[in-house]
C-alpha positions, 0 to 999 in steps of 0.5 A, a space after each residue: 649483088 655484084 660489087 662491080 656493076 657497069 651501066 649500059 645506058 647512054 651516059 649523061 652526067 647530072 652536071 653542066 658537062 661543058 662547064 666542069 670540062 672547061 674548068 678542068 681544061 683551065 686547071 690542066 687536069 685529065 681527072 677529077 677524084 672527088 672525095 668529099 661528101 659534098 662533091 661526091 654529092 654534086 657529082 652524083 647529081 644529089 646522092 648522100 649516103 645516110 649511113 654515113 651522113 653524121 659520122 665517118 669512122 667505121 672500125 679501123 678506118 673511114 667511109 671514103 665514097 670516090 667518083 672518079 671523072 675524066 675530062 670529056 669522057 663521062 663513059 670513063 666515070 666511075 664510082 667507089 661506095 661502101 658495100 651497103 650502097 649496092 642497095 642504093 644502086 639497085 633502086 636509083 642506079 648512079 649514072 656512072 657506068 663503072 660502079 664498084 660497092 665494096 669498100 669498107 675503108 680507106 685503102 680498099 677504095 683507093 686500091 679500086 681507084 687505082 685499078 680504075 686508071 690502070 683499066 683505063 690506061 690512064 696511070 700517067 695522068 694529071 689527076 685533081 685531087 682534094 687534099 683536105 678530104 683524102 686521108 693520108 693513107 689513101 693519098 700514099 696508097 694512091 701514090 705508089 699505085 700510080 707513080 707516074 701520074 701527077 697529082 694536083 690540087 683541085 680544091 679551086 677547081 671544085 669550088 668553081 664547078 659548084 659556084 653556079 647553082 641549078 634551079 633544083 639547087 636554088 629550090 632546096 637552098 630556098 626551102 632550107 632557108 624558109 624551114 628555119 625562119 619558120 622553125 626560128 619563128 616557132 621556137 621564139 613564140 614558144 619560149 617563155 620566161 625561164 627557158 634555158 638556152 639548152 631548152 631553146 635549142 633543143 626546141 629549135 632542134 625538134 622544129 627543124 627536124 619536124 619541118 623535114 631539116 636535118 639539124 646542124 647547129 644553133 648559136 644562141 644568146 640571151 640578154 646582154 651577154 655575147 656568149 652563143 654556146 648552150 647553158 643553163 642561162 635562162 630568158 628573162 622579162 625584157 632581154 633580147 634573144 639571137 638565134 642563129 642556125 644551121 639546117 641542112 635540106 637534101 644536102 643543102 645549107 640554110 643559114 640564117 639569123 633572127 632576133 626576139 625579145 621576151 616582151 615589147 622591144 623599147 625604142 632603143 632596140 628598134 633603132 639598133 635593129 634598123 641600123 643593122 637593117 640599113 647596112 643589110 640592105 646597102 648590101 642587097 642593093 649591089 647584088 646583081 649579075 656583072 657587079 663586082 663581089 666587092 661592090 657589096 661590101 664597099 657599099 655596106 661597110 660605107 654605110 656601116 661607117 655612118 652608123 652610131 654603133 659602128 664601132 661594135 658592129 661588123 659585117 661579113 659575106 660569104 658564098 654558101 650551098 652545099 657547105 656554109 661557106 664556098 664560092 663566091 668567096 668574097 672576103 678574107 680571113 673574116 672570120 673563116 680563113 680563105 682569101 677572098 679571091 672573088 672580090 674582084 670578079 663579077 657575080 654570076 646568076 644563080 650564085 647564092 650568097 650570106 649576107 650578115 651584120 652582126 652588133 655586139 652592143 655593150 649593154 643590149 647584148 648580141 644583135 644581128 640579121 644574116 640573110 640568104 640571097 641568090 643573084 639574079 639577072 638584075 638584082 637578087 631574090 631573098 630566100 626565107 624572108 620572113 621575121 627581120 624584125 623583132 619577134 615576140 617570145 612567149 606568145 604561143 
């Protein structure tokens, strides 16, 4: 197949073009150049090349997919991809009128991008890029080729574009959450006394993979320890287990935490998990379209202050979707380093947020619930809403 292909059908972007154009107008941008895999996937309507899913490096360079979009002119859009993607384009044509499947590294991708701007006669355009995802060699090459262009950080614009999920995206997030919770409950039930953290994490990986998820991570604690890294520590009778995992379903993230116990939970454990659940439910009570993002935090922290375990308990909430922390950004540097710029902005329908309460109990260990909720017009819908109590180990 020719490395350069031009689609002749009517151009219809797979995203909300009016919203993208409006956000570009607000940022005073003529073009967007998506370089991160998550934004490339979004701008291409869900496509991600699986060959480089786990590792970008190849030869002396790296895979660098680029989507170029001009405000209000989808007919001028282009996708620049790897040579191996020509078959992908043959099977399921990319929507962009111009498609280059001819690159092996970052410099040839930058060169093709510059050629595309020259072909359009827009070498002096205002271009929005993703600085954290555009390699320095590609950035330098692009600036040398387009000396009259003005280049700006469009990270915030991309975040706003992805903030509202489509029905299809919501369904993928729901599926990811449900498959993760199902995998967690199956793992806890199948885990017996003497199983190590390494064993349990491997079991969860298989459970998630067998259900169609791409396993990403598992943070696991046993007993009174607060250490969530994999190790040879073994689960003992009467001990608690916290299992926090991220799994990827067609690019969309499920990220939840559930609790297990080997045996029956005593009254103290029951009470401690109820404290956590009360904080979670306080946060949920403020989730609805039109409510301020900070309302969630204020309500949860007010309930947290009344908890007998407040001194060693923490509340956190963040947006999620194609990545684990995206708009809405609700808390500042807590713990991930970014500004809570959306705390004083209203929540919008079809935003998705993670709500999590973590208790580092000095004797009983690491206790946590993490839930995923989608914002609706009059409240919220929870994804993966199972196993939120004490799940018994060794029952399968």
